Rosetta silent file (secondary structure, phi, psi, omega in degrees, C-alpha in Angstrom):
SEQUENCE: MPVSYTHLDVYKRQDVIYRLKDEIRKPIAAYHVSGEYAAIEIMAERGILDRANAHMESWAALRRSGATIIITYAAEKAIEWISDYEY
SCORE:     score description
SCORE:     0.000 S_00000001
   1 L     0.000  124.079  177.897   62.757 -140.013  -90.028 S_00000001
   2 L   -59.708  139.153  165.192   63.711 -137.832  -86.999 S_00000001
   3 L   -77.355  132.484  177.314   67.298 -137.870  -85.708 S_00000001
   4 L  -120.051  154.268 -179.837   67.607 -139.168  -82.313 S_00000001
   5 L  -154.363  160.531 -178.996   70.649 -138.962  -80.124 S_00000001
   6 E  -102.500  133.530  178.707   71.712 -139.753  -76.514 S_00000001
   7 E  -102.526  125.989 -176.461   72.758 -136.822  -74.279 S_00000001
   8 E  -136.951  146.992  173.636   75.473 -137.627  -71.811 S_00000001
   9 E   -74.035  153.903 -162.602   77.648 -135.390  -69.611 S_00000001
  10 L   -68.577  -92.177 -158.802   81.190 -135.385  -70.887 S_00000001
  11 H   -63.278  -37.000 -179.088   84.261 -136.488  -69.046 S_00000001
  12 H   -74.380   -1.056 -170.281   82.685 -138.832  -66.475 S_00000001
  13 H  -126.273   10.785 -178.299   80.777 -140.651  -69.225 S_00000001
  14 H   -60.127  -26.522  176.580   83.310 -141.195  -72.066 S_00000001
  15 H   -67.703  -34.581 -179.764   83.395 -144.841  -71.295 S_00000001
  16 H   -73.311  -45.251 -179.129   79.561 -144.984  -71.703 S_00000001
  17 H   -62.170  -42.340 -179.608   79.666 -143.116  -75.030 S_00000001
  18 H   -56.771  -46.542 -174.019   82.420 -145.485  -76.249 S_00000001
  19 H   -77.078  -28.266  176.313   80.336 -148.520  -75.440 S_00000001
  20 H   -68.927  -34.243 -175.114   77.031 -146.980  -76.859 S_00000001
  21 H   -59.843  -28.187  176.948   78.468 -146.134  -80.123 S_00000001
  22 H   -88.778  -20.046 -177.702   78.710 -149.916  -81.072 S_00000001
  23 H   -88.758  -33.402  171.478   75.370 -150.770  -79.402 S_00000001
  24 L  -117.799  144.894 -175.852   73.096 -148.101  -81.100 S_00000001
  25 L  -101.950   43.786 -179.283   73.259 -147.097  -84.584 S_00000001
  26 L  -131.407  160.226  177.567   72.251 -143.526  -83.947 S_00000001
  27 L   -64.593  147.933 -178.910   74.116 -140.222  -83.402 S_00000001
  28 E  -117.155  127.299  171.111   75.391 -139.736  -79.902 S_00000001
  29 E  -104.732  134.180  177.035   75.615 -136.176  -78.513 S_00000001
  30 E  -109.079  136.274 -177.629   77.869 -135.184  -75.711 S_00000001
  31 E  -108.986  112.137 -179.814   77.154 -132.016  -73.799 S_00000001
  32 E   -82.340   86.150 -169.628   80.241 -130.090  -72.650 S_00000001
  33 L   -47.297  160.665 -175.936   78.641 -128.880  -69.369 S_00000001
  34 H   -68.351  -31.289  177.683   79.048 -125.364  -68.023 S_00000001
  35 H   -57.352  -47.690 -175.516   81.280 -126.473  -65.256 S_00000001
  36 H   -68.617  -47.022  179.046   83.831 -128.027  -67.607 S_00000001
  37 H   -57.012  -45.955 -177.698   83.504 -124.957  -69.938 S_00000001
  38 H   -67.092  -36.953  174.303   84.033 -122.577  -66.972 S_00000001
  39 H   -60.931  -43.271  176.902   87.145 -124.389  -65.732 S_00000001
  40 H   -59.063  -52.679 -172.620   88.739 -123.980  -69.179 S_00000001
  41 H   -55.862  -43.957 -169.771   87.694 -120.258  -69.314 S_00000001
  42 H   -71.773  -48.627  177.923   88.948 -119.509  -65.845 S_00000001
  43 H   -63.255  -35.654  175.279   92.354 -121.231  -66.412 S_00000001
  44 H   -65.371  -43.671 -177.409   92.660 -119.446  -69.814 S_00000001
  45 H   -58.235  -41.624 -176.496   91.938 -116.090  -68.167 S_00000001
  46 L   -82.141   -4.400  177.210   94.811 -116.777  -65.666 S_00000001
  47 L    74.689   23.027  179.066   97.200 -117.780  -68.406 S_00000001
  48 L   -80.351  -36.197 -179.404   97.557 -121.429  -67.219 S_00000001
  49 L  -142.207  164.420  173.881   96.380 -122.837  -70.678 S_00000001
  50 L   -79.653  126.784 -175.129   95.519 -121.792  -74.175 S_00000001
  51 H   -62.928  -49.666 -173.075   91.747 -121.399  -74.445 S_00000001
  52 H   -60.256  -48.133 -176.115   91.369 -122.631  -78.004 S_00000001
  53 H   -68.820  -35.448  178.045   93.675 -125.566  -77.682 S_00000001
  54 H   -68.104  -44.521  173.360   91.959 -126.729  -74.398 S_00000001
  55 H   -57.606  -50.534 -179.026   88.522 -126.625  -75.832 S_00000001
  56 H   -59.601  -33.342  171.259   89.564 -128.361  -78.979 S_00000001
  57 H   -65.232  -42.185  173.119   91.333 -131.087  -76.869 S_00000001
  58 H   -58.684  -43.202 -179.195   88.074 -131.653  -74.989 S_00000001
  59 H   -69.910  -31.873  178.756   86.251 -131.929  -78.148 S_00000001
  60 H   -69.138  -35.396 -179.425   88.722 -134.302  -79.683 S_00000001
  61 H   -71.032  -30.379  179.770   88.446 -136.552  -76.686 S_00000001
  62 H   -73.070  -45.326  175.055   84.613 -136.696  -77.055 S_00000001
  63 H   -53.402  -49.723  177.364   85.054 -137.523  -80.858 S_00000001
  64 H   -63.128  -29.262  176.234   87.464 -140.257  -80.036 S_00000001
  65 H   -73.930  -21.255  179.556   85.098 -141.707  -77.471 S_00000001
  66 L   122.949   -2.159  179.071   82.349 -141.848  -80.156 S_00000001
  67 L   -62.861  140.479  176.604   80.239 -138.726  -79.800 S_00000001
  68 L  -105.149  -20.845  179.668   78.976 -137.587  -83.242 S_00000001
  69 E  -129.747  131.346  174.702   77.518 -134.362  -81.909 S_00000001
  70 E  -128.181  126.461 -177.446   79.097 -132.117  -79.356 S_00000001
  71 E   -98.968  126.704 -173.674   77.078 -129.318  -77.643 S_00000001
  72 E  -143.637  148.267  167.816   79.336 -126.665  -76.129 S_00000001
  73 L   -74.116   -7.733 -178.760   79.071 -123.184  -74.767 S_00000001
  74 L   -99.896   20.819 -176.348   82.177 -122.368  -76.861 S_00000001
  75 H   -61.836  -34.458 -175.336   80.276 -123.087  -80.099 S_00000001
  76 H   -58.616  -37.384 -172.569   80.466 -119.385  -81.132 S_00000001
  77 H   -93.434  -20.330 -173.019   84.290 -119.522  -81.292 S_00000001
  78 H   -48.766  -46.464 -173.189   84.533 -123.207  -82.580 S_00000001
  79 H   -67.598  -45.697 -179.749   84.670 -122.412  -86.335 S_00000001
  80 H   -59.861  -54.721  179.605   87.284 -119.713  -85.833 S_00000001
  81 H   -52.539  -49.578 -174.443   89.529 -121.947  -83.636 S_00000001
  82 H   -68.005  -41.262 -179.087   89.172 -125.034  -85.908 S_00000001
  83 H   -61.081  -37.098 -177.686   89.969 -122.822  -89.007 S_00000001
  84 H   -80.444  -18.076 -173.440   92.955 -121.253  -87.470 S_00000001
  85 L   -66.562  133.196  178.068   94.300 -124.488  -86.159 S_00000001
  86 L   -96.450  127.285 -173.013   97.609 -125.701  -87.699 S_00000001
  87 L   -95.253    0.000    0.000   97.728 -129.421  -88.175 S_00000001
């Protein structure tokens, strides 16, 4: 049986993800779009915020809203950041 999921843009649609998670019993994917990724990267380059923490905070918000899959341009660094995170 193939896995199906719903693709939604991230921050503007967290309320939709939250409602969908109870209505459909399938994985929901959220796409951390390039503009949101770029905003974090630019602010990190300027020293305004911590790159890893900002991305992980974005992903945590998506998980809280109900996304079971997160698609992000920061995927290459995700395992490193998550492994290094102190809980």
